[in-house]
C-alpha positions in Angstrom: -134.0 198.9 -261.0 -135.1 195.4 -259.9 -138.8 196.4 -260.0 -138.4 197.8 -263.5 -136.9 194.5 -264.7 -139.7 192.6 -263.1 -142.3 194.8 -264.8 -140.6 194.2 -268.2 -140.5 190.4 -267.5 -144.2 190.4 -266.5 -145.1 192.4 -269.6 -143.4 189.8 -271.8 -145.1 186.9 -270.1 -148.5 188.6 -270.5 -147.9 189.2 -274.2 -146.9 185.6 -274.7 -149.9 184.3 -272.9 -152.2 186.6 -274.9 -150.7 185.5 -278.2 -151.1 181.8 -277.1 -154.7 182.4 -276.1 -155.6 184.2 -279.4 -153.9 181.4 -281.4 -155.8 178.7 -279.5 -159.1 180.6 -279.9 -158.6 180.9 -283.6 -157.9 177.2 -284.0 -161.0 176.4 -281.9 -163.2 178.7 -284.0 -161.9 177.1 -287.3 -162.6 173.6 -285.9 -166.1 174.6 -284.9 -166.8 176.1 -288.4 -165.5 172.9 -290.1 -167.8 170.7 -287.9 -170.8 173.0 -288.5 -170.3 172.8 -292.3 -170.1 169.0 -292.1 -173.3 168.9 -290.1 -175.1 171.2 -292.6 -173.9 169.2 -295.6 -175.5 166.0 -294.2 -178.5 164.6 -296.3 -180.7 164.4 -293.2 -179.9 168.0 -292.1 -182.8 170.4 -291.7 -183.2 173.7 -289.9 -184.6 172.0 -286.8 -181.2 170.2 -286.4 -179.4 173.5 -287.0 -181.5 175.1 -284.3 -180.7 172.3 -281.9 -177.0 172.8 -282.5 -177.2 176.6 -282.6 -175.6 176.7 -286.0 -178.3 178.5 -288.0 -177.4 182.0 -289.0 -179.9 184.0 -287.0 -180.1 186.6 -289.8 -181.2 184.1 -292.4 -184.9 183.7 -292.1 -186.5 180.3 -292.5 -189.2 180.3 -295.1 -191.1 177.1 -294.4 -192.3 177.1 -290.8 -194.8 174.3 -291.1 -192.5 171.8 -289.2 -191.1 174.2 -286.6 -192.3 174.5 -283.1 -191.3 177.1 -280.6 -189.3 176.1 -277.5 -190.5 178.2 -274.6 -188.3 178.8 -271.6 -190.1 180.2 -268.5 -188.8 181.4 -265.2 -190.2 183.2 -262.2 -189.1 186.7 -261.3 -191.0 187.3 -258.0 -194.6 187.0 -258.9 -194.0 187.5 -262.6 -193.5 184.8 -265.2 -190.9 185.6 -267.9 -191.2 183.6 -271.1 -188.4 183.5 -273.7 -188.1 181.9 -277.1 -186.1 182.1 -280.3 -187.9 183.6 -283.3 -185.8 181.9 -286.1 -187.1 184.3 -288.7 -190.8 184.5 -287.6 -192.6 187.6 -286.7 -193.3 186.4 -283.2 -195.6 183.9 -281.5 -199.1 183.5 -280.3 -199.1 182.6 -276.6 -201.8 180.7 -274.8 -202.3 180.3 -271.0 -204.2 178.4 -268.4 -204.0 179.2 -264.7 -205.4 178.1 -261.4 -208.5 175.9 -261.9 -209.2 177.0 -265.5 -210.0 174.0 -267.7 -209.2 175.6 -271.1 -206.3 177.5 -272.5 -207.0 181.0 -273.7 -205.1 183.3 -276.0 -202.9 185.5 -273.8 -201.0 187.6 -276.4 -199.3 187.9 -279.8 -195.7 188.5 -278.8 -193.4 190.4 -281.2 -190.3 190.5 -279.0 -188.2 187.6 -277.8 -189.6 187.8 -274.3 -193.0 188.1 -272.7 -193.7 189.0 -269.0 -196.9 187.7 -267.5 -197.6 190.0 -264.6 -201.2 189.2 -264.0 -202.1 188.8 -260.4 -203.1 185.4 -259.1 -206.8 184.5 -259.3 -206.7 184.1 -255.5 -204.1 186.2 -253.8 -203.9 183.8 -250.8 -202.7 180.7 -252.5 -200.0 179.9 -255.1 -201.2 179.4 -258.6 -200.3 176.8 -261.2 -199.8 178.3 -264.7 -199.4 176.6 -268.0 -198.3 178.1 -271.4 -198.0 176.9 -275.0 -197.4 178.8 -278.2 -197.4 178.7 -282.0 -195.1 180.7 -284.2 -196.7 183.8 -285.8 -195.9 184.9 -289.3 -197.5 187.7 -291.2 -201.2 187.5 -290.2 -201.4 184.1 -288.5 -200.2 181.1 -286.6 -197.9 178.6 -288.3 -196.0 175.4 -287.5 -196.4 173.0 -284.6 -197.6 173.8 -281.1 -194.9 174.1 -278.5 -194.6 171.8 -275.5 -196.6 173.0 -272.5 -194.5 174.9 -269.9 -195.7 174.7 -266.3 -194.9 176.9 -263.3 -196.3 177.7 -259.9 -196.6 181.4 -259.1 -196.3 182.2 -255.4 
């Protein structure tokens, strides 16, 4: 009988903890929504600020991309470079690359997903290779906006 009583007591404690968590979560979400609306109502607010704070509705496309620049995030996965970005209503991006001892950037690809994997082998298999990337947003039939910052990695 004692085990049954313990089980009932634990069930009640669990239910109370769950209700407290849900209430706390709801209050936090409401606070975040209020702060988000305050930020959006500021006279100096633009979509770039919204993107920085992560408060832009990702399903609402931005129509004027002339001041927007992609933010590339790159990481190594073995000998591959994985590049990620946020589309923010664009069709994709045009990705440029320079590697090894190349002096000029060349167009690598037009990317229509949110990630791109550069799996090209190194120019010289015996030494690590420095790679650099930058991009422009791509909308309809062309590039738009500002050039992204250059992202640099060394591929083993």
